[in-house]
C-alpha positions as CSV (number, residue, x, y, z in Angstrom):
1,M,-0.3,-0.5,0.0
2,I,3.0,2.2,0.7
3,N,4.7,2.0,-2.3
4,K,1.0,2.3,-4.4
5,K,0.7,5.6,-2.5
6,I,4.6,6.3,-3.2
7,T,4.2,5.1,-7.0
8,L,0.7,7.4,-7.0
9,N,2.9,10.9,-5.9
10,I,5.4,10.6,-7.7
11,L,3.1,10.2,-11.2
12,L,1.3,13.4,-9.9
13,M,4.2,15.4,-9.7
14,Y,5.8,14.4,-12.9
15,F,2.3,15.1,-14.8
16,L,2.4,18.5,-12.5
17,L,5.7,19.8,-14.1
18,N,5.7,18.4,-17.1
19,A,2.1,20.1,-17.9
20,V,3.8,23.3,-16.7
21,E,6.3,22.9,-19.3
22,S,3.8,22.2,-21.8
23,L,2.1,25.7,-21.2
24,A,1.4,28.2,-24.3
25,A,3.3,32.2,-24.2
26,Y,0.3,34.0,-24.7
27,P,1.3,37.7,-25.4
28,V,1.2,40.0,-22.9
29,T,2.6,43.7,-24.0
30,R,1.6,45.7,-26.7
31,E,4.8,45.0,-28.7
32,E,4.5,41.1,-28.8
33,F,0.9,41.5,-29.9
34,A,2.2,44.0,-32.6
35,L,4.0,40.9,-34.4
36,L,1.1,39.1,-34.7
37,P,-2.6,39.4,-36.9
38,P,-4.5,41.6,-35.6
39,Y,-7.6,39.6,-34.9
40,C,-5.4,38.3,-32.3
41,L,-5.2,41.7,-30.5
42,A,-8.8,42.1,-31.1
43,Q,-9.8,38.5,-29.5
44,M,-7.4,38.4,-26.6
45,K,-7.3,42.6,-25.8
46,P,-10.4,44.4,-26.8
47,E,-9.7,47.5,-24.4
48,W,-6.6,48.0,-26.9
49,S,-7.9,47.2,-30.4
50,P,-9.0,49.7,-32.6
51,P,-12.8,50.9,-32.4
52,G,-15.2,48.0,-34.4
53,A,-12.2,45.2,-35.0
54,V,-13.7,42.8,-32.2
55,K,-16.8,43.3,-34.4
56,L,-14.8,43.1,-38.0
57,W,-13.0,40.1,-37.2
58,Y,-16.2,38.3,-34.5
59,T,-18.1,38.6,-38.3
60,R,-15.3,37.4,-40.7
61,I,-13.8,34.5,-38.6
62,T,-17.2,33.3,-37.7
63,P,-18.7,33.2,-34.2
64,E,-17.2,29.7,-33.7
65,G,-13.9,30.1,-34.9
66,Y,-13.7,33.5,-33.5
67,A,-14.3,31.6,-29.6
68,H,-11.4,29.5,-29.9
69,L,-8.9,32.0,-31.9
70,H,-6.5,32.7,-29.2
71,H,-5.4,29.1,-29.3
72,F,-4.1,30.1,-32.8
73,C,-3.0,33.6,-32.1
74,A,-1.2,31.7,-28.3
75,G,0.4,28.9,-30.7
76,L,1.8,31.6,-33.1
77,H,3.2,33.4,-30.1
78,S,4.7,31.0,-28.7
79,L,6.2,29.4,-31.8
80,R,8.2,32.9,-32.1
81,V,9.1,32.9,-28.4
82,G,10.2,29.4,-28.8
83,K,11.9,29.8,-31.9
84,N,13.9,32.4,-30.4
85,I,15.9,30.2,-28.0
86,L,18.7,29.1,-28.8
87,G,19.1,26.1,-26.9
88,L,23.2,26.0,-26.3
89,N,22.5,24.2,-22.4
90,A,20.0,21.7,-20.4
91,D,17.3,24.5,-19.4
92,E,17.3,26.4,-22.6
93,K,16.6,23.1,-24.7
94,Q,14.2,22.6,-22.1
95,D,12.7,25.9,-22.8
96,K,12.6,25.2,-26.1
97,R,10.8,22.1,-26.0
98,G,8.3,23.1,-24.2
99,F,7.1,25.7,-26.3
100,M,7.8,24.1,-29.9
101,G,5.0,20.8,-27.9
102,A,3.0,23.7,-26.7
103,V,2.8,25.2,-30.1
104,L,1.5,21.9,-31.4
105,T,-0.8,21.9,-28.7
106,E,-2.5,24.9,-29.7
107,L,-2.6,23.9,-33.2
108,K,-4.6,20.7,-32.4
């Protein structure tokens, strides 16, 4: 019984730690949004968008597509961030793998 609890705790820690590694990077600053298509800003930070941008992209992309657009934008942003990591040491390589894994997850 003790071995089962230890094994379950180890598995839980493994999944918790690896889940953090595959989280997508979401753009936060205006500079980061400037590197993405304009519909990303309208969907993810409507208060920063020009007047009418949200309605424009909502109708062009369709309500169904617009609702999930943040995944595509996060994938594009994660790809850009991951590509800029050189991967010279083990930590950078792990970070790069995490961002690239997030790209695949977000773009599914």
